[in-house]
Each structure stands twice: as structure tokens, then as C-alpha cells.
N, C-alpha and C positions, 0 to 999 in steps of 0.2 A: 504494499500499500504506499502510495506516495505521501510523504510528509507535507503537511500544510502549515503555513505560518500561523502562529497563535494570534487570535483576534485581540486587538488592543483593548485594554480595560477602560471603560468610560467612567470617569469619576463622578461622584454625586453632584459636586458643585458645577461640573460642566453641563449636566442635565438641567440644573436649575438655571444656569446662565442662558441656555437655549430658550427656556420658557420665558425668562425675563426679557430676552431680546425680542421675542415675538410680541410680548406685551408692549415694549417700547415702540414697535412698529405701528401700534394703534394710537399712540400719543403724539402730541405736537411738541416742538422745541420749547423748552421752558416749563412744560408740565411737570408736576411733582411725581416722583417715583414712589410707589408704596414703601412704607417703612420696613426695616428688616424683620421686625416682629410679625407684621402682617404677611410678608412673603414667606417666612418660616412656617406659619400656620397654613397658608395656602398650599404649599408644596410638601408639607409634613416633613420638614428637615430642621436641623439645628440652625440657630442664628449664625454660627460660625461658618456653616456651609453657604448660607446666603451671603455672608460677608465676603467670602472668597469669590463667589460668582459676581458680585457687584464690583469687586476689585478689578477683575478682568475686563468687565464692561467699562469701567473708568479708564483703564489703560487704552482700551480700544477706541475711546472717544465717544462712546454712546451716551454716557451720563457724566454729570459734573456736580461737584459740591457747591452749594450756595448756602452760606451760613451753617445752620445745623441740619439742613435738609439736602436732598439729592433731587436733581431735575434732569430732564432729557436735554442732552447737549446739542449744540449746533454742530454741523459737520466739521471735521478737522480742516484747518487751513492747509491747502496743498500748494507748495511752492516749488518752482523749478530750480534745479541746481544750475546756476549761471555764474559767469564772471561779472559780478555787479552787485548792486545793492538789493537786498531782500525788501527794503522799504519801497524801492521803485517798482519791484515786481508785484508787491501787494497792492500798491496804488493802481497799477495797470489792471489788476484783477477786480477793481472796484471796492476794495476793502478800506476801512478806516485804519490808519496806522499812526503810531506815535512812538516817541523815544523819551525815556526818563534817564537823566544823567546820574550815574553812580559816582563817577569822578575821573579826574585826570591824575596821572602819576608820572614822575620822572624816575626812570630806572637806569641801571647799568647792565648791559647785556652780559649774561653768563655765557658759557661756552656753547651751550645748545642753541640759545636764541641768536648768538652772534653768527653761528654757522647758518642758521635759517635765513638771516637777513644779510649775509655776506659782510659782516662787520668784524672789527677787532673786539675780542673780549674786553669788557669794561666800557665800550662805547655807549654814549647816552641814547636812550630810547624813550619815546613818548608812549604812554599807555592810556587808552580811552576805554572806559567801561560804561555800557548803557544797557538798559532794559528795553526790550522790544515789546510794544503793545499792538495787538490787532483787534479791532472792534472793542477796544477797552479792556481786553484781557491780556495779562502778562504772559507772553508765550516764549520769550527768549532772553538770554543774557549774553551779550556780545562783548568780548575783550579784544581790542585791536592794538597791536604794538607796531610802531613806526620808527624808522631811523630819525632821531631828533635833528640831525644836521640837514637832512633832506626836507624836513617838514617844520623848519624853524618858524615859531610864531603861530602855528596852527591851533594850539591849545588856547590862545588868547582871542583868536578871531572866529573860530568855528562855532556855528549855531548847532548845538547838540541835538536839536529836534530835526535837523535836515540830514540829507544823504552825505555820508562821509566819502563815498566813491565820487560823487559829483564835485566835492571840494578838492579831492585829489586830481580829478581830471581838469579842474580849473587852473591847476598849476602846470598844465601842459604835459602831464604824465598820462600815458595810454596803457591800459591793461591789455596784455597779450595772452597770458595763460595763467593757470592756477593749478596747484597740486593740492587736492583735498582728500582728507581721510575722514570717514564716517564710522562711528561705532556707538554701541550702547554704553550708557553711563548712569550712575546714580548721583543725585546732587548731594553736596555737603549741606550742613545746617544753614550756612550763609546763603548759598545759592537757592535753596528751597524757600527761604524767607523772601529773597528778592523776587522770586517768581511766584510768590503767593501759592506755593504747591506743597502737597504732602511730601515729606522727605523720602517716602517710599515710591514716589512717582518715577518710573523709568524715563530717562532723558535720551535725546539724540545729541551726540557730541560731534561737531564738525570742526576740524582743524585744517586751516588753509594757509598756504604761502602763495601770494600773488606776485607775478613778474611783469615787468614792462617789456617794450619791444626790443630793448637791448639785453633782455634776460637778466636784468638787475632786480632783486627782490624789492617789492614795494611795502608789503605788510605781512605780519603774522597775525592771523585772526583765529580766535577760539570762540565758537558759538555753541551755547548750550540751550537746546530747545525742549520744551515739554512734549514728551511722547504722546500724551493724551490729547494734545491740541494741535500738533503739527505733523505734517508728512511731507516728504520730498519726492520729486519725480525727475528722472533724467532721461534724455533722448540719446540712445546709443545707435550709431550707424557703423556700417562695415566699411 
């Protein structure tokens, strides 16, 4: 007799998740989701099982926390992976965007950052950190590091609510390519607080080094996005 692969075990919270997802399909954005106690009674399971199901729906972007309650979430913001400003891309998609300044810092490049930006170790670097808002929701935390000599005075003249890429282009610098790494990450306590997110919320971490037409590094950018609110799409051609 030919051996057959064992059927995967369906966990109880996954069954509950499927039922709750079907329930969400009947509700509108912003409608309240039944409380854990009510769902536990309805599906005859423990509240811990319901909590695990809701946790997965939260990460999937189907629900969101509002105060002490849970409501049906709006769809995730889907952004293209581009060489440019995500602010500009969001505006082009008809979304309301904003930036909150966390702060500017003056740094000395360590060996790793110096290598990324083609600088000597110890060279001065400008660091800009901002929170990205889409339709009033804090969805991302961006930290951009720039060679201070190349961008002298930027921290004094730049409007933090505007596009940094536009400000860079206004200096006659053209973006030619970028190397970007994308991976899953968990926020630390500070990052979770800045993003108004549960510290257990999975994040998408994008690390980028951008280059100009002379292949000189322009920036090192670290962007942390809420996995429950953001998704990214890339076009791949042969």
C-alpha cells in the first residue's frame, strides 16, 4: 500500500478564525466586533482560543483596536516598492498622508554605516526620524541617515511634513538605484509606542541604501512598518 502524507492538524483557534472572518464579511468598516466572551460562548471555546484567533485577524489587517474595543479594519495600505518617497506614492493613490517629527540627530559614522555611505569612519552624519501617518493612522517609523557634508543645512531648512526625496532632488541629486532588504521584525518598546501599536505586532522592516547616477550613496534608510496596516507590492520583469 502506498504511504500517504499525514493530513495537517487544524487547530481550534484556526477554526474559530475562519468563523470570525466570515462574520467580518457581513460587517462594515468601523463596526464593532463581538467581545471575546460572546465569541467564546458562540463557538463553545475558551477565551484564550478566541484571543488567538483575533490575534491572527489583527495581524492580517481584518480588525483593529480602538480604545478598549475591537472594530472591523479598513483594508491595508498597499504601497509599491519604488525608488522614491512613499509619501508621494500614497498621495498618488488618493490617501491622506502626514509626517510627525521625532527628531534630528548629529552622528559619527561607525564602520558599518561608513561602509554603506562610502564615508570614512567617524565622518559626520545627519539622522532624521519621522512617523508616517496614512489617513490619520501611524503606520511607519522612518530613520534616514545622510552624509552631513553633502547635505549641509538640510536639518535647518527642511519642512519635516514634506517629501525628503523631493528636497534631495532639489539639490540636483538624482536617484538611480537602491538596494533594499525586507524582513520581518518585532518592535522594541520605544518603536511600539511611537507607532501606537501593541508590542507584539509583527512589523515589516525595510533597509535601503540609495545611489545617485555616479553610484555614490545618497542615504541609508531604515523603515519600520506595521504589518497589520501595510503591505508592499513589487513588479518583477524578466
